TORKOL-4160 file (C-alpha; in steps of 0.2 Angstrom, whole numbers, padded with zeros to 4 digits, m for minus):
115
<pt num="1" X="0321" Y="0111" Z="0091"/>
<pt num="2" X="0309" Y="0128" Z="0095"/>
<pt num="3" X="0317" Y="0133" Z="0109"/>
<pt num="4" X="0308" Y="0150" Z="0117"/>
<pt num="5" X="0300" Y="0152" Z="0099"/>
<pt num="6" X="0316" Y="0154" Z="0092"/>
<pt num="7" X="0321" Y="0138" Z="0079"/>
<pt num="8" X="0337" Y="0131" Z="0081"/>
<pt num="9" X="0345" Y="0118" Z="0070"/>
<pt num="10" X="0362" Y="0113" Z="0071"/>
<pt num="11" X="0363" Y="0097" Z="0064"/>
<pt num="12" X="0383" Y="0095" Z="0071"/>
<pt num="13" X="0383" Y="0086" Z="0085"/>
<pt num="14" X="0387" Y="0068" Z="0087"/>
<pt num="15" X="0371" Y="0063" Z="0085"/>
<pt num="16" X="0367" Y="0076" Z="0069"/>
<pt num="17" X="0386" Y="0071" Z="0062"/>
<pt num="18" X="0384" Y="0053" Z="0064"/>
<pt num="19" X="0368" Y="0052" Z="0055"/>
<pt num="20" X="0373" Y="0064" Z="0041"/>
<pt num="21" X="0389" Y="0049" Z="0036"/>
<pt num="22" X="0376" Y="0036" Z="0034"/>
<pt num="23" X="0365" Y="0045" Z="0025"/>
<pt num="24" X="0378" Y="0052" Z="0013"/>
<pt num="25" X="0385" Y="0032" Z="0014"/>
<pt num="26" X="0369" Y="0024" Z="0009"/>
<pt num="27" X="0364" Y="0039" Z="m0004"/>
<pt num="28" X="0383" Y="0038" Z="m0014"/>
<pt num="29" X="0381" Y="0016" Z="m0015"/>
<pt num="30" X="0363" Y="0019" Z="m0022"/>
<pt num="31" X="0370" Y="0031" Z="m0034"/>
<pt num="32" X="0384" Y="0018" Z="m0039"/>
<pt num="33" X="0372" Y="0005" Z="m0039"/>
<pt num="34" X="0362" Y="0017" Z="m0053"/>
<pt num="35" X="0375" Y="0020" Z="m0063"/>
<pt num="36" X="0383" Y="0002" Z="m0063"/>
<pt num="37" X="0367" Y="m0005" Z="m0071"/>
<pt num="38" X="0360" Y="0011" Z="m0080"/>
<pt num="39" X="0361" Y="0002" Z="m0101"/>
<pt num="40" X="0354" Y="0009" Z="m0117"/>
<pt num="41" X="0344" Y="m0005" Z="m0129"/>
<pt num="42" X="0350" Y="0001" Z="m0143"/>
<pt num="43" X="0337" Y="m0009" Z="m0152"/>
<pt num="44" X="0322" Y="0002" Z="m0146"/>
<pt num="45" X="0334" Y="0020" Z="m0147"/>
<pt num="46" X="0326" Y="0031" Z="m0159"/>
<pt num="47" X="0340" Y="0045" Z="m0158"/>
<pt num="48" X="0328" Y="0059" Z="m0150"/>
<pt num="49" X="0341" Y="0065" Z="m0137"/>
<pt num="50" X="0328" Y="0067" Z="m0127"/>
<pt num="51" X="0339" Y="0062" Z="m0111"/>
<pt num="52" X="0354" Y="0070" Z="m0121"/>
<pt num="53" X="0347" Y="0085" Z="m0118"/>
<pt num="54" X="0336" Y="0082" Z="m0100"/>
<pt num="55" X="0353" Y="0077" Z="m0093"/>
<pt num="56" X="0358" Y="0091" Z="m0080"/>
<pt num="57" X="0375" Y="0081" Z="m0075"/>
<pt num="58" X="0377" Y="0080" Z="m0095"/>
<pt num="59" X="0383" Y="0062" Z="m0090"/>
<pt num="60" X="0373" Y="0055" Z="m0107"/>
<pt num="61" X="0381" Y="0057" Z="m0126"/>
<pt num="62" X="0376" Y="0052" Z="m0142"/>
<pt num="63" X="0394" Y="0046" Z="m0149"/>
<pt num="64" X="0398" Y="0036" Z="m0163"/>
<pt num="65" X="0378" Y="0036" Z="m0168"/>
<pt num="66" X="0371" Y="0028" Z="m0152"/>
<pt num="67" X="0368" Y="0034" Z="m0135"/>
<pt num="68" X="0382" Y="0033" Z="m0122"/>
<pt num="69" X="0380" Y="0032" Z="m0101"/>
<pt num="70" X="0393" Y="0040" Z="m0090"/>
<pt num="71" X="0396" Y="0036" Z="m0077"/>
<pt num="72" X="0392" Y="0054" Z="m0068"/>
<pt num="73" X="0375" Y="0049" Z="m0061"/>
<pt num="74" X="0364" Y="0059" Z="m0050"/>
<pt num="75" X="0350" Y="0048" Z="m0053"/>
<pt num="76" X="0334" Y="0059" Z="m0057"/>
<pt num="77" X="0331" Y="0048" Z="m0068"/>
<pt num="78" X="0323" Y="0060" Z="m0081"/>
<pt num="79" X="0328" Y="0048" Z="m0095"/>
<pt num="80" X="0322" Y="0033" Z="m0087"/>
<pt num="81" X="0304" Y="0041" Z="m0088"/>
<pt num="82" X="0303" Y="0053" Z="m0102"/>
<pt num="83" X="0311" Y="0042" Z="m0114"/>
<pt num="84" X="0297" Y="0040" Z="m0127"/>
<pt num="85" X="0303" Y="0022" Z="m0133"/>
<pt num="86" X="0308" Y="0013" Z="m0113"/>
<pt num="87" X="0325" Y="0012" Z="m0123"/>
<pt num="88" X="0335" Y="0017" Z="m0105"/>
<pt num="89" X="0331" Y="0005" Z="m0090"/>
<pt num="90" X="0338" Y="0003" Z="m0074"/>
<pt num="91" X="0341" Y="m0016" Z="m0076"/>
<pt num="92" X="0333" Y="m0030" Z="m0082"/>
<pt num="93" X="0318" Y="m0030" Z="m0072"/>
<pt num="94" X="0314" Y="m0014" Z="m0075"/>
<pt num="95" X="0309" Y="m0022" Z="m0092"/>
<pt num="96" X="0292" Y="m0027" Z="m0085"/>
<pt num="97" X="0281" Y="m0010" Z="m0087"/>
<pt num="98" X="0269" Y="m0018" Z="m0079"/>
<pt num="99" X="0277" Y="m0022" Z="m0064"/>
<pt num="100" X="0287" Y="m0004" Z="m0067"/>
<pt num="101" X="0277" Y="0009" Z="m0073"/>
<pt num="102" X="0287" Y="0025" Z="m0080"/>
<pt num="103" X="0282" Y="0041" Z="m0075"/>
<pt num="104" X="0278" Y="0051" Z="m0092"/>
<pt num="105" X="0274" Y="0069" Z="m0084"/>
<pt num="106" X="0262" Y="0080" Z="m0081"/>
<pt num="107" X="0259" Y="0087" Z="m0096"/>
<pt num="108" X="0265" Y="0090" Z="m0113"/>
<pt num="109" X="0269" Y="0108" Z="m0112"/>
<pt num="110" X="0278" Y="0105" Z="m0096"/>
<pt num="111" X="0288" Y="0091" Z="m0108"/>
<pt num="112" X="0294" Y="0105" Z="m0119"/>
<pt num="113" X="0302" Y="0118" Z="m0107"/>
<pt num="114" X="0311" Y="0105" Z="m0102"/>
<pt num="115" X="0322" Y="0099" Z="m0120"/>
């Protein structure tokens, strides 16, 4: 709120605490759902290691010749969107690229900065 020209952001009241708790519960449930459903189609994987390099939580590893996804995902979806072969999927439904197109990034130069 703006009071007498001063910006006041509190959020410490009862309403703020209730809304914060609800947001956190929804976020945690969403992350858990994605962690439970994230999958690698090993037949499509070309072992480029892009997903391993791009994961900010180091949740993806190359173990015993294949990509393994742990349960520390924060749902940034970099692995999903930047996999060149579409080997990483959220559910079976995400295999339909017409319905669920992948974001490929603004430019190739930008992708290089992430690797």
